[in-house]
C-alpha positions in Angstrom: 28.4 345.1 122.4 29.2 342.1 119.6 31.8 342.2 118.1 30.2 341.8 114.9 28.6 345.0 115.6 31.8 346.8 117.0 33.7 345.9 114.1 30.5 347.7 111.5 30.7 350.8 113.8 34.2 351.2 113.7 34.1 350.7 110.2 31.0 353.1 108.8 32.1 356.2 106.8 30.3 359.5 107.4 30.5 362.2 105.0 31.7 365.5 106.2 30.4 368.8 104.9 32.2 372.5 105.0 30.3 375.4 106.1 31.0 378.8 107.6 30.7 379.1 110.9 29.9 382.7 112.6 31.4 382.0 116.2 33.5 382.2 118.0 35.4 383.6 115.3 33.8 383.3 112.0 35.5 380.6 110.1 34.7 377.7 107.5 34.7 373.9 109.5 33.8 370.5 108.8 30.5 368.7 109.6 29.5 365.5 109.9 26.6 364.4 108.6 24.6 361.3 108.7 21.9 359.4 106.6 21.3 356.6 108.7 20.3 355.7 111.8 23.9 355.5 114.2 26.0 356.8 116.4 24.5 360.7 116.1 25.6 360.8 120.0 29.5 361.3 118.9 28.7 362.8 115.4 26.8 365.2 117.9 29.7 365.8 120.0 32.5 365.9 117.4 30.3 368.7 115.4 29.4 370.7 118.3 33.9 370.2 119.2 33.9 371.0 115.4 31.9 374.7 115.4 33.8 375.4 118.9 37.2 375.1 117.3 38.1 372.3 119.5 38.1 370.0 116.9 39.4 370.6 113.4 38.9 368.4 110.2 43.0 366.8 109.8 41.9 365.4 113.6 39.5 363.3 112.0 41.4 361.2 109.4 45.2 361.8 111.0 46.6 359.5 108.1 45.3 361.1 105.2 47.7 363.9 103.2 44.5 365.6 102.6 40.7 366.3 102.7 39.0 362.8 101.7 35.7 364.4 102.6 34.8 362.0 105.4 36.0 360.3 108.3 35.3 356.6 109.6 33.7 356.0 113.3 36.7 355.4 114.1 38.6 358.0 113.3 35.7 360.1 114.7 35.9 358.3 117.8 40.1 358.9 118.2 39.7 362.4 117.2 37.2 363.0 120.8 38.9 361.1 122.9 41.8 362.8 122.3 39.6 366.2 122.7 38.3 364.8 126.3 42.0 363.5 127.5 43.3 367.4 126.6 41.0 368.8 128.0 40.9 366.4 131.5 45.1 366.8 131.3 44.3 370.7 131.3 41.7 370.9 134.2 43.9 368.1 136.4 46.8 371.0 136.0 44.9 373.6 136.7 44.0 371.8 139.9 47.2 370.9 141.0 47.7 367.9 139.3 47.0 363.6 138.7 48.8 360.8 139.6 49.4 358.7 136.3 47.3 355.6 137.8 44.2 358.4 137.3 45.1 359.7 134.2 45.0 356.0 132.9 42.3 355.0 134.5 40.2 358.4 132.8 41.6 357.9 129.4 40.7 354.2 129.7 36.8 355.6 130.6 36.8 358.5 128.3 37.6 355.3 125.6 35.0 353.4 126.2 32.5 355.7 126.7 32.9 357.3 123.2 33.2 353.3 121.8 30.1 352.6 123.8 27.9 355.3 122.1 28.9 354.0 118.7 26.1 352.3 118.6 23.9 354.5 120.4 23.7 355.8 124.1 21.1 355.1 126.6 19.1 358.0 127.8 16.1 358.7 130.5 14.6 362.4 130.3 13.0 363.5 133.7 10.6 365.8 133.1 10.8 368.8 135.8 13.7 370.2 133.5 15.3 371.1 130.0 19.0 369.5 131.7 17.4 366.8 133.8 18.2 363.1 133.1 18.9 360.0 134.7 23.0 359.7 134.9 25.0 357.3 133.1 28.6 357.0 132.2 27.8 357.8 128.9 26.7 361.1 129.8 29.3 362.5 131.6 31.9 362.8 128.1 29.5 365.5 127.3 30.9 366.9 130.7 34.4 366.2 129.8 33.7 368.1 126.8 32.4 371.1 128.6 29.1 370.7 126.3 25.3 370.8 127.8 22.9 368.1 126.9 19.3 369.2 126.7 16.3 368.1 125.9 12.7 369.9 125.8 10.4 367.4 127.1 9.5 369.1 129.6 6.6 369.6 131.9 4.7 372.5 132.8 1.5 373.1 135.3 0.4 375.8 133.0 0.5 373.8 129.7 -0.3 370.5 131.4 -2.6 371.2 134.8 -1.8 370.3 138.1 -3.1 366.6 138.5 -0.7 366.1 135.8 2.2 367.5 137.5 1.5 365.8 140.7 0.8 362.7 138.8 4.0 362.7 136.6 5.9 363.4 139.8 9.7 363.7 139.4 9.8 360.3 137.3 12.0 359.9 134.3 10.2 357.9 131.0 11.3 354.9 132.4 10.0 354.8 135.7 6.8 356.7 134.3 6.0 353.8 131.5 6.6 351.2 134.4 3.9 353.2 136.6 1.6 353.9 134.3 1.4 349.6 133.3 1.0 349.1 137.2 -2.2 351.6 137.4 -3.6 350.2 134.7 -3.4 346.6 135.6 -4.4 347.5 139.4 -7.5 349.2 138.5 -8.2 346.4 135.8 -11.9 345.1 136.6 -10.2 341.9 137.9 -7.8 343.0 140.1 -10.3 346.0 141.2 -13.2 342.8 142.6 -10.0 341.3 144.0 -9.0 343.9 146.1 -12.7 344.2 147.4 -12.7 341.0 148.2 -9.4 341.0 150.2 -11.2 343.6 152.0 -13.8 341.7 153.1 -11.4 338.6 154.0 -9.0 340.5 155.7 -12.2 342.5 158.2 -13.8 338.9 158.7 -9.8 337.1 159.9 -9.7 339.6 161.8 -13.1 338.7 164.1 -13.1 335.4 163.6 -9.5 336.0 165.9 -11.1 338.2 168.1 -14.1 335.7 169.0 -11.6 332.6 169.0 -9.9 334.9 171.6 -12.5 335.3 173.6 -13.2 339.0 172.9 -15.9 341.6 174.8 -19.1 341.9 173.5 -22.0 340.0 172.4 -22.6 338.7 168.6 -24.6 341.7 167.6 -22.2 344.5 168.8 -19.1 342.3 167.4 -21.4 341.9 163.6 -22.3 345.9 163.6 -18.7 346.8 164.6 -17.6 344.5 161.5 -20.0 345.5 159.1 -18.5 349.2 160.1 -15.0 348.6 159.8 -15.6 346.8 156.6 -17.4 349.8 154.9 -14.8 352.2 156.1 -12.2 350.3 154.7 -14.0 349.2 151.4 -14.2 353.8 151.0 -10.5 353.9 151.7 -9.6 350.9 148.8 -12.5 352.5 146.7 -10.2 355.8 147.1 -7.1 354.7 146.3 -8.6 352.9 143.4 -9.9 356.5 142.1 -6.6 358.0 142.3 -4.8 355.2 140.5 -7.2 355.6 137.6 -7.0 359.3 137.9 -3.2 359.3 137.7 -3.2 356.9 135.0 -5.7 358.6 133.0 -3.0 362.2 133.6 0.0 360.4 133.2 -1.5 358.7 129.7 -2.4 362.0 128.9 0.7 363.7 129.5 2.4 361.0 126.9 -0.4 361.3 124.4 0.1 365.0 123.9 3.6 365.1 124.0 4.6 362.4 121.9 6.5 364.8 120.0 8.9 365.1 122.6 8.9 369.1 122.4 6.8 371.1 124.7 6.5 374.8 125.1 7.4 375.0 128.6 10.5 372.7 127.5 11.0 375.5 124.3 10.7 378.3 126.5 13.1 376.8 129.2 15.6 376.2 126.3 15.5 379.5 125.2 16.1 380.7 128.4 18.7 378.5 129.9 21.3 378.3 126.4 23.7 381.4 126.5 24.1 383.3 123.5 26.4 382.0 120.9 26.6 378.4 122.9 26.6 375.1 121.7 24.5 372.7 123.4 23.6 369.1 122.3 20.2 368.4 121.8 17.9 365.4 122.4 14.8 364.8 121.1 12.9 361.4 119.2 15.8 359.2 119.7 18.1 361.6 117.8 20.8 364.2 118.8 21.8 367.4 117.1 23.6 370.5 117.9 21.3 373.4 118.8 22.9 377.0 119.5 20.8 380.4 120.3 21.7 383.9 118.2 19.4 386.9 119.1 17.1 385.1 121.2 16.3 382.6 118.6 17.1 378.7 118.7 19.1 377.2 115.7 19.7 373.4 114.9 22.1 372.2 113.2 21.3 370.8 109.5 23.2 367.4 109.6 20.9 365.5 107.1 23.1 364.2 104.2 20.2 364.9 101.6 21.7 368.4 102.2 25.5 367.2 102.0 26.0 369.2 99.1 24.1 372.6 99.3 27.3 374.5 101.9 24.0 376.9 102.4 22.0 375.1 104.4 23.4 374.9 107.3 21.0 375.8 110.5 17.3 375.3 111.2 15.0 378.2 112.7 13.7 376.0 116.0 10.5 377.7 117.4 9.9 381.4 116.9 8.5 383.3 113.5 11.8 381.0 112.0 10.3 377.8 112.9 10.9 375.8 110.3 13.2 377.5 108.1 16.7 376.8 107.0 19.7 379.6 107.3 23.1 379.5 106.3 26.5 379.6 108.2 25.6 383.3 109.2 22.1 382.8 109.8 20.9 384.7 107.0 17.8 383.0 105.5 18.8 380.4 102.6 17.8 381.7 99.2 17.9 378.7 96.6 20.7 379.1 94.4 20.7 380.2 90.4 23.5 379.8 88.5 24.8 383.7 87.1 27.1 382.6 84.4 24.4 380.0 82.7 21.9 383.1 83.3 24.7 385.4 82.0 25.2 383.4 78.8 21.2 383.3 78.4 20.5 386.7 78.6 23.7 387.7 76.4 21.9 384.9 73.1 18.7 386.5 73.5 20.3 390.2 73.4 22.3 388.9 70.1 19.1 387.3 68.7 17.1 390.6 69.4 19.9 392.8 68.0 19.9 390.8 65.2 16.1 391.2 64.2 16.0 395.0 64.7 19.3 395.0 61.9 17.5 392.8 59.9 14.6 395.1 59.9 16.7 398.3 58.9 18.9 396.4 56.2 16.9 396.9 52.3 16.1 393.9 50.7 18.3 393.7 48.4 20.7 393.2 50.8 19.5 390.6 52.7 18.8 388.9 49.6 22.4 389.4 48.6 23.2 387.8 52.3 21.2 384.8 51.7 23.4 383.0 49.8 26.3 382.8 52.3 23.7 381.8 55.2 24.5 378.3 53.9 28.4 378.4 55.2 27.3 379.9 58.5 25.3 376.9 59.6 27.8 375.0 61.4 28.2 378.2 63.9 24.1 378.1 63.8 24.9 374.1 64.6 27.2 374.8 67.5 24.9 377.9 69.1 22.2 375.2 68.8 24.3 372.8 71.1 25.2 375.6 73.7 22.1 376.9 74.3 20.6 373.1 74.8 23.5 372.8 77.2 22.8 375.6 78.9 19.0 374.9 78.7 20.1 371.4 80.6 22.1 373.1 83.2 19.2 375.6 84.2 16.6 373.0 84.5 18.5 370.8 86.9 19.6 373.9 88.8 16.1 374.6 88.9 15.4 370.7 90.2 17.6 371.0 92.9 15.9 374.3 94.4 12.5 372.5 93.5 13.6 369.7 95.4 15.1 371.7 98.8 11.9 373.7 98.8 9.5 370.8 98.7 11.9 369.1 101.4 11.2 372.3 103.7 7.8 372.5 103.3 7.0 368.3 104.0 9.3 369.3 106.8 6.9 371.9 108.2 3.7 369.3 107.4 5.0 366.9 109.3 5.1 369.6 111.8 1.7 370.4 111.4 0.4 367.0 111.6 2.2 365.9 114.4 0.9 368.8 116.5 -2.7 367.7 115.0 -2.0 364.2 116.1 -1.2 365.1 119.2 -4.5 367.8 119.7 -6.9 364.8 118.7 -4.7 362.6 121.4 -5.7 364.7 123.7 -9.4 365.1 123.2 -9.8 361.5 123.1 -10.1 359.2 126.2 -7.4 357.1 126.7 -8.0 353.4 126.3 -7.4 350.8 129.1 -7.2 347.8 126.9 -4.0 348.9 124.9 -2.3 349.5 128.0 -0.4 346.3 128.2 1.4 346.9 124.9 2.1 350.5 125.9 6.1 350.0 126.1 6.6 348.2 122.8 4.1 350.5 121.0 4.1 353.5 122.5 5.7 356.3 119.6 8.3 357.6 122.5 11.6 357.6 123.1 13.0 354.0 123.4 15.2 353.5 126.8 17.6 351.8 125.1 20.2 352.5 121.6 19.1 356.1 120.6 20.3 356.6 117.0 
């Protein structure tokens, strides 16, 4: 990592949000929010540790006398590293202890892994299981912290077909994209015709060599044999070319249809493998987040900084009937807040006005006329009441605007998911285009193998 990038990453500041957590024991914890691309692997890790009660807010800012509402990347990295080292020491004692050199090397590796993820993390998913990744050193930090890393981009035979499963095989994303480019190159018109010419040249060379060596048989017989061999080899070449085209079509269709990086098979597999009340780190679309399961329903932790000041927007439903809905820390549906004090004041003002009007109806006209002269003396009080009413109206308006914003954001997220599904269905219905394959690795809307955010 360049020194300038490392310095900027260390100085980055992330706001924290106090939320209620239901398990492992009920209480209030701090979760780190994020508003731009950055070290989300480390943020997801620290949030999972906080929810699991292995890391408290004080460890994120050890030099501060009180909670400052956030933490620097340097403080987060030190806190995560300390947890990793503590867990390593406990494991060493449990397994009979380790020498000083091994402990020092483990400390160095743990620190290097966490700080390397300050600007991203290399991830290469495999499509055969929600827990299948190509291993890298950085990924070991999840194991050290006792957390499982999962994704939902899983190929299912029933969902995607036998031909697709055979074409993709056990390759990870990076290798699959490379294969797709190779297959499209191989099946392009120029390369395909070149393969046929190569077969013809190979047969001619073989028979020319036989003739020069004085092989048996007359010219006519050798020509018949040469033609038969050429036809056989050409058929084999054509069959190989056809298989390459089928595999390329199947791979490209799979990548297009699953551009959301979440399949029904993957979601079902996650729901089956995640234990009740377990926290796991979930990778999707270059982003890491925390997922848990309660009563069979999956929930993803909401860390978007747009909800920083909404303490009751904690979880978002993932799949099932609750997909896309927000929930509080107790997993109850989120209900936009209404300022009860303002409502009570408004009701009191309305009741007072109604009561005064009713009283006026019951008073004699002479009393009303006599009291008219006194009304001018109460004008200042009426002015103060108008100011109070105006302040209450402004407060209610601000509250309603905040609630409307939250509702609109939730609706936009659901609409985005619907559009994403529609685009995936449209892509599945369209035949793959070989002309764009050469740019696929750079322009395809899928995960990049380097520096996920």
